C-alpha positions in Angstrom: 3.0 8.1 -14.6 4.0 9.4 -18.0 6.0 12.0 -16.9 7.5 14.8 -19.7 10.8 14.5 -18.9 13.4 16.7 -19.2 17.5 15.8 -19.9 19.0 14.2 -16.7 22.4 16.2 -18.2 21.6 18.8 -20.0 23.4 22.3 -18.5 19.2 23.6 -18.1 17.0 20.6 -17.5 16.0 19.1 -14.4 15.6 15.3 -14.3 13.9 12.3 -16.1 10.3 12.7 -14.9 7.8 14.7 -14.2 4.1 15.0 -12.7 2.1 11.3 -13.9 -0.1 11.7 -16.7 -4.2 12.6 -16.2 -5.2 10.6 -19.7 -8.8 10.9 -21.5 -10.6 9.0 -18.5 -9.3 11.0 -15.5 -7.1 7.9 -14.1 -3.8 8.0 -12.9 -1.8 5.2 -11.6 -3.2 5.1 -8.3 -6.8 4.8 -10.5 -5.8 1.9 -12.4 -7.4 -1.1 -10.7 -6.6 -4.6 -11.5 -8.6 -6.7 -13.6 -9.0 -10.4 -13.5 -7.0 -10.8 -16.3 -3.7 -8.7 -14.5 -4.5 -10.5 -11.9 -3.8 -13.8 -14.0 -0.7 -12.4 -15.4 0.5 -11.6 -12.2 0.0 -15.2 -10.9 3.2 -17.0 -9.8 5.1 -19.2 -11.2 3.4 -22.1 -9.2 0.0 -20.9 -10.0 -0.9 -19.4 -6.9 -2.0 -15.5 -6.6 0.4 -12.9 -6.1 0.1 -10.6 -2.7 -0.6 -7.4 -3.6 0.3 -6.1 -0.6 4.0 -5.0 -1.1 4.0 -4.7 -4.9 7.6 -2.9 -5.9 9.4 -5.7 -3.1 9.9 -3.4 -0.3 12.2 -0.5 -1.6 12.9 0.6 1.7 15.2 -2.5 2.4 17.2 -2.4 -0.9 20.2 -0.8 0.4 23.2 1.3 -1.2 24.5 1.3 -4.4 27.9 1.7 -5.3 28.2 4.7 -8.0 31.3 6.7 -9.3 30.1 9.6 -7.7 29.9 7.7 -4.3 27.0 5.5 -2.4 23.6 5.9 -3.4 20.3 5.1 -1.5 16.8 5.4 -2.2 15.0 6.2 1.4 11.3 6.0 1.1 9.8 9.5 1.6 8.4 10.7 4.8 6.1 13.8 4.6 6.9 15.2 8.1 10.7 15.0 7.6 10.9 15.5 3.4 8.2 17.6 2.3 10.0 21.3 2.5 12.9 20.1 0.9 11.0 18.1 -2.1 8.4 21.5 -2.6 11.4 23.7 -3.1 12.6 21.8 -5.7 9.2 21.3 -7.7 9.3 25.2 -7.3 12.4 25.5 -9.2 11.7 27.2 -12.6 13.3 24.4 -14.8 11.5 21.4 -12.6 8.2 23.6 -12.5 8.0 23.1 -15.9 8.0 19.7 -16.3 6.1 18.5 -13.3 3.8 21.1 -12.9 3.8 21.0 -8.6 4.7 24.5 -8.4 3.2 26.5 -5.8 2.9 26.2 -2.1 3.8 23.2 0.0 0.8 21.5 0.1 0.5 20.8 -3.9 3.5 18.7 -3.4 2.1 17.0 0.0 -0.9 16.6 -2.2 1.0 14.4 -5.4 3.4 12.7 -2.8 0.3 11.4 -0.4 -1.7 10.1 -3.2 1.3 7.6 -3.5 1.9 6.4 0.2 -2.2 6.3 0.9 -2.2 4.2 -2.1 -1.7 0.2 -2.6 1.6 0.9 -2.8 2.4 0.5 -6.8 4.3 3.7 -6.9 7.1 4.5 -4.0 8.2 8.4 -3.7 12.1 8.4 -3.0 14.6 11.0 -1.9 17.8 9.7 -3.9 20.8 10.3 -1.4 24.4 10.8 -2.9 27.3 11.0 -0.5 25.0 11.0 2.2 23.3 14.0 0.8 19.1 14.2 -0.6 19.7 15.1 -3.8 17.7 14.0 -5.8 13.9 12.3 -6.0 12.8 9.3 -7.4 9.0 7.7 -8.4 9.7 3.8 -8.4 6.5 2.5 -10.1 4.5 -0.8 -11.4 4.7 0.5 -15.0 2.6 -2.8 -15.8 -0.3 -1.5 -13.1 -0.2 2.5 -15.0 -1.9 4.3 -17.6 1.2 3.7 -19.3 0.8 0.3 -20.3 -2.2 1.1 -22.4 0.3 2.7 -24.9 2.8 -0.5 -24.8 3.2 -4.3 -25.0 3.8 -4.4 -20.8 4.8 -7.3 -19.1 4.0 -8.4 -15.4 6.4 -6.6 -12.9 7.8 -3.5 -15.6 9.1 -1.2 -13.2 9.1 2.3 -14.4 11.6 5.0 -12.9 11.0 9.4 -12.8 13.7 11.3 -11.6 14.3 14.7 -11.2 17.8 16.2 -9.4 17.0 18.9 -6.9 19.8 20.9 -7.4 21.7 23.2 -10.4 25.1 22.1 -9.7 24.0 18.3 -10.6 22.7 19.4 -13.5 25.3 18.9 -17.1 28.0 16.7 -15.7 26.7 12.7 -15.8 25.0 12.8 -12.2 21.7 11.9 -13.8 23.2 9.0 -16.0 25.3 7.8 -12.5 21.4 7.6 -10.7 19.7 5.9 -13.8 22.5 3.6 -14.0 21.9 3.2 -10.4 18.4 2.7 -9.8 18.0 0.6 -12.4 20.5 -2.0 -11.1 18.8 -1.7 -7.7 15.1 -2.5 -9.4 16.6 -5.7 -11.3 19.1 -6.6 -8.0 16.0 -6.7 -5.3 12.5 -7.6 -7.9 13.6 -10.8 -9.1 10.2 -11.1 -11.4 11.0 -7.4 -13.0 12.8 -8.2 -16.4 12.5 -4.4 -17.7 13.2 -1.3 -16.2 11.2 1.5 -18.2 11.3 5.1 -18.6 9.2 7.2 -21.4 11.1 10.9 -21.8 9.8 13.6 -24.9 11.2 12.2 -27.9 12.4 16.2 -28.7 14.2 16.1 -25.4 17.6 14.7 -26.6 20.0 15.1 -23.4 16.7 12.8 -21.6 17.0 10.4 -24.0 20.9 10.6 -24.3 20.9 10.1 -20.6 19.2 7.3 -20.4 20.9 5.3 -23.5 24.3 6.0 -21.6 22.7 4.1 -18.6 22.6 1.4 -20.5 18.7 1.6 -21.7 17.8 1.1 -25.2 15.3 2.9 -27.6 12.2 0.2 -27.8 9.9 2.4 -29.3 8.0 6.0 -30.3 4.6 5.9 -28.3 2.0 9.0 -28.4 1.0 9.4 -25.2 -1.9 11.8 -24.1 0.5 14.7 -23.0 3.4 13.9 -25.6 5.6 12.0 -27.9 7.4 9.5 -26.2 10.5 7.7 -26.8 9.7 4.5 -24.7 13.3 3.4 -22.9 14.0 0.0 -21.7 16.9 -1.7 -19.5 16.7 -5.2 -20.1 18.2 -7.3 -17.1 19.5 -9.9 -20.0 21.4 -7.4 -21.5 22.1 -5.8 -18.4 25.8 -6.6 -18.1 26.9 -5.9 -21.5 25.1 -2.3 -21.9 
C-alpha cells in the first residue's frame, strides 16, 4: 500500500495515510503473491518455513498503549459495527483528497472487505483513544506490498497508514502521539520486525515532520507510481533514543 500521505499535525490535513497504491500492473497489497524466494526469506531462524496464518502477529491481542493523551487501543474493524463511522470520515473533503474513498458506504466497505477477506497481510483498525474511536489505521506487511519493489525491503517490515477522523484532533500533535504509540505497539508485539515503515508524500512537510517527531528518520526519497515519497523508517535498534 502506498498512500498519498496527509500531514498528521497540520491544521487542515487529515492523517498519515490514504488509499492503497494500484501500480502499473494492477496489483495492490492483496494481489501481491508470495514468491518462493520471499517464502525462503521469511523462514524462521531454525530453517522451517513461517506460518502465514497470521502475518501480523494477531493485532487484536496487542492491548493498550499509554500515551500523553490517554490510553490508546488498536481495535480491528468490524464492518457491521464500524462502517458508518469510517465512511463518514472518508467523506470529509480533507480525507477524501488523499484516500479517494468518498461516496456511498459501499465504497469504503469494499476497501475494508478486501483486507478482511485477504490473507492477513493488512489489518484495518479503529484507533480508540481514551475509549473514543477517533482514527483509522491500516497495519500492513510492507515487505509483502508493492511498496517493497521501490526500496530494499527486509522480511517483516511493517507499514502503517493513519487518518484522524475529527478536525478537532488535527493540528495539535495528536498525529505524532499516535504514530509513536502505534510504532511502539508494532515493535513490542512483532519481535521479528526490525523496522516500521511509512511513505508520506515528500511535498507534505507537516506529515514528514510528524513522522520525524514520532521517532522516524528520513531514509530515502522514492519514486512511486502516484507520487515522490519520503521513505520514513523507525528502527527497533534506535527506538529508545529517538
